[in-house]
Rosetta silent file (secondary structure, phi, psi, omega in degrees, C-alpha in Angstrom):
SEQUENCE: VYGIGVNPAILKWNFTSGRKTVPYFLAQTGYLWSSRNVPPGDTSQDNFLSGAGIGLHYFFKPGRSLNIALRALHTSNASIGNHNPGINTGLQLSIGYNWWRH
SCORE:     score description
SCORE:     0.000 S_00000001
   1 L     0.000  133.235  173.232   13.737   40.638   23.030 S_00000001
   2 L  -128.517  161.510 -178.636   13.549   40.948   26.833 S_00000001
   3 E  -161.749  170.209  176.198   16.275   40.684   29.430 S_00000001
   4 E  -137.582  145.737 -177.024   17.376   41.127   32.903 S_00000001
   5 E  -144.357  155.088  176.269   20.540   42.676   34.251 S_00000001
   6 E  -131.380  142.870  169.079   22.319   43.451   37.496 S_00000001
   7 E  -115.114   84.621 -174.515   25.077   45.966   38.319 S_00000001
   8 E   -77.902  -16.602  178.908   26.533   44.517   41.525 S_00000001
   9 E  -124.942  113.664  174.958   29.537   46.827   41.446 S_00000001
  10 E  -126.476  108.521 -174.772   29.173   50.593   41.272 S_00000001
  11 E  -102.149  127.752 -179.998   32.207   52.474   42.507 S_00000001
  12 E  -119.646  141.071  174.872   31.826   56.268   43.256 S_00000001
  13 E  -123.133  105.103 -179.077   34.473   58.865   43.978 S_00000001
  14 E   -75.925  137.401 -177.509   33.171   62.063   45.495 S_00000001
  15 L   -83.422  -23.740  178.623   35.129   65.167   44.572 S_00000001
  16 L  -140.057  167.755  177.408   34.282   67.035   47.777 S_00000001
  17 L  -137.249  152.395  174.277   32.976   66.120   51.264 S_00000001
  18 L    72.825   16.880  179.057   30.743   67.894   53.818 S_00000001
  19 L  -117.276  171.389 -175.741   29.079   70.234   51.373 S_00000001
  20 L   -72.653  -39.403  177.760   25.576   70.661   50.113 S_00000001
  21 E  -112.508  120.133 -177.855   26.508   69.817   46.449 S_00000001
  22 E  -123.318  107.465  174.234   28.824   66.885   45.895 S_00000001
  23 E   -79.086  155.100 -178.768   29.972   65.948   42.300 S_00000001
  24 E  -151.482  159.895  173.181   31.260   62.488   41.732 S_00000001
  25 E  -110.986  141.380 -175.698   32.742   60.084   39.142 S_00000001
  26 E  -134.726  149.394  174.553   31.426   56.551   38.894 S_00000001
  27 E  -128.044  135.411 -172.670   32.631   53.230   37.358 S_00000001
  28 E  -139.370  152.041  175.672   30.241   50.303   37.021 S_00000001
  29 E  -144.782  151.954 -179.940   30.174   46.598   35.941 S_00000001
  30 E  -168.585 -169.255 -177.177   27.391   44.097   35.638 S_00000001
  31 E  -131.972  145.629  177.277   25.745   41.194   33.770 S_00000001
  32 E  -134.310  123.456  175.803   22.905   41.113   31.243 S_00000001
  33 E  -112.647  139.141 -177.732   20.929   38.046   30.204 S_00000001
  34 E  -133.394  158.834 -178.025   18.498   38.354   27.254 S_00000001
  35 L   -65.933  -25.508  179.254   15.899   36.065   25.629 S_00000001
  36 L  -135.311  171.685  176.562   17.845   36.136   22.291 S_00000001
  37 L   -63.287  134.361  176.295   21.329   36.907   21.243 S_00000001
  38 L  -130.778  127.149   -8.048   22.245   40.541   21.692 S_00000001
  39 L   -69.321  167.095 -174.904   23.393   41.955   19.438 S_00000001
  40 L   -57.238  159.784  177.771   21.622   39.637   16.819 S_00000001
  41 L   109.098 -162.220 -172.762   23.602   37.010   14.975 S_00000001
  42 L   -83.702   60.376 -177.808   25.966   34.340   16.201 S_00000001
  43 L  -111.330 -116.902 -178.362   26.810   36.100   19.481 S_00000001
  44 L  -158.253  157.650  171.948   25.455   35.221   22.940 S_00000001
  45 L   -83.606  -17.258 -178.675   22.440   35.690   25.316 S_00000001
  46 E  -100.317  126.669  175.015   25.014   36.406   28.133 S_00000001
  47 E  -139.113  160.450  178.714   26.642   39.766   28.090 S_00000001
  48 E  -115.423  146.675 -173.142   28.720   41.899   30.445 S_00000001
  49 E  -115.944  141.150  170.605   28.080   45.549   31.057 S_00000001
  50 E  -142.761  157.762  177.544   30.663   48.208   31.839 S_00000001
  51 E  -175.744  172.012  178.737   30.503   51.975   32.034 S_00000001
  52 E  -140.321  163.387 -178.655   31.610   55.215   33.476 S_00000001
  53 E  -171.494  173.908  174.412   29.795   58.353   34.346 S_00000001
  54 E  -126.373  152.739  177.623   29.558   61.675   36.296 S_00000001
  55 E  -158.061 -175.354 -173.947   26.965   62.731   38.701 S_00000001
  56 E  -148.836  127.645  166.765   25.870   65.152   41.444 S_00000001
  57 E   -97.921  131.412  175.923   24.431   64.638   44.915 S_00000001
  58 E  -119.861  106.801  179.726   22.397   67.615   46.207 S_00000001
  59 E   -86.557  108.750 -175.058   21.851   67.355   49.954 S_00000001
  60 E   -99.792  -14.797  170.503   18.758   69.449   50.714 S_00000001
  61 E  -162.523  164.648 -174.212   18.329   68.315   54.367 S_00000001
  62 L   -62.274  132.699  176.885   20.085   65.847   56.726 S_00000001
  63 L    79.367    8.495 -179.169   19.628   62.200   55.572 S_00000001
  64 E  -138.861  138.427  175.434   17.984   63.289   52.166 S_00000001
  65 E  -149.744  152.766  171.516   19.530   63.971   48.767 S_00000001
  66 E  -101.502  142.061 -176.663   18.657   64.317   45.127 S_00000001
  67 E  -127.153  130.979  171.370   20.974   62.473   42.677 S_00000001
  68 E  -131.893  139.771 -177.305   21.477   63.031   39.005 S_00000001
  69 E  -146.077  150.345  178.297   23.903   61.053   36.860 S_00000001
  70 E  -127.767  121.546 -174.516   24.893   60.633   33.189 S_00000001
  71 E  -120.903  138.662  168.962   26.450   57.242   32.292 S_00000001
  72 E  -102.784  133.695 -177.605   28.035   55.824   29.133 S_00000001
  73 E  -118.492  144.969  178.275   27.513   52.092   28.731 S_00000001
  74 E  -129.863  140.203 -179.469   29.190   49.343   26.876 S_00000001
  75 E  -119.628  129.119  179.385   27.875   45.740   26.286 S_00000001
  76 E  -148.077  144.643  177.753   30.153   42.848   25.416 S_00000001
  77 L   -88.212    3.298 -179.194   29.956   39.018   25.560 S_00000001
  78 L    53.738   33.005  179.778   33.699   38.787   26.399 S_00000001
  79 L    63.666   24.313  172.010   34.133   36.283   23.564 S_00000001
  80 L   -82.819  -14.891  168.610   31.927   33.598   25.137 S_00000001
  81 L   -93.782  174.590  177.589   29.949   33.620   21.835 S_00000001
  82 L   -71.225  -25.172  176.916   31.340   32.907   18.454 S_00000001
  83 L  -127.824  143.220  174.879   31.326   36.574   17.602 S_00000001
  84 L  -133.318   85.914  178.995   31.857   39.567   19.978 S_00000001
  85 L   -74.927  -24.766 -174.057   31.060   42.784   18.278 S_00000001
  86 L    54.906  128.416 -176.863   30.636   44.668   21.515 S_00000001
  87 E  -129.207  143.921  169.585   28.303   47.635   21.373 S_00000001
  88 E   -86.253  100.871 -166.754   28.221   51.045   22.960 S_00000001
  89 E   -74.239   -3.473  173.693   24.690   50.901   24.170 S_00000001
  90 E   118.391 -163.273  178.965   24.425   54.650   24.663 S_00000001
  91 E  -107.405  144.359 -175.325   23.981   57.212   27.318 S_00000001
  92 E  -125.742  124.644  177.206   21.813   56.708   30.450 S_00000001
  93 E  -106.813  129.640  173.313   20.430   59.744   32.480 S_00000001
  94 E  -132.117  141.290  177.112   19.203   58.843   35.910 S_00000001
  95 E  -124.755  129.609 -174.504   17.576   60.920   38.585 S_00000001
  96 E  -135.991  164.919  175.133   17.206   59.489   42.083 S_00000001
  97 E  -125.206  127.644 -177.940   16.151   60.336   45.631 S_00000001
  98 E  -120.902  138.396  178.633   18.228   58.908   48.537 S_00000001
  99 E  -139.622  149.533  175.858   17.250   58.807   52.193 S_00000001
 100 L  -157.644  162.101  179.346   18.881   57.240   55.230 S_00000001
 101 L   -98.989  142.197 -178.682   18.692   57.289   59.000 S_00000001
 102 L   -82.387    0.000    0.000   21.475   58.815   60.969 S_00000001
């Protein structure tokens, strides 16, 4: 099975501002299309993603930061298929590097 997904909405709430280390909470939503029904059975190839997580920005110089986040994800077809078991797809750990110009 292969698929493609997008998360067009990721909302972050920073707990502090103007510091070198900034923890945050995030909520996300998105869409997932797969080549077969996911989960298998009389479900759907179209699914919706939702999740929440916590993370940390570490600003090591102006315009540069390291980012680490842990997210819990849920996949559901929102009852557009005949069955909607909804699955907690697990935990996702992401590490990123951000840069921007002032």
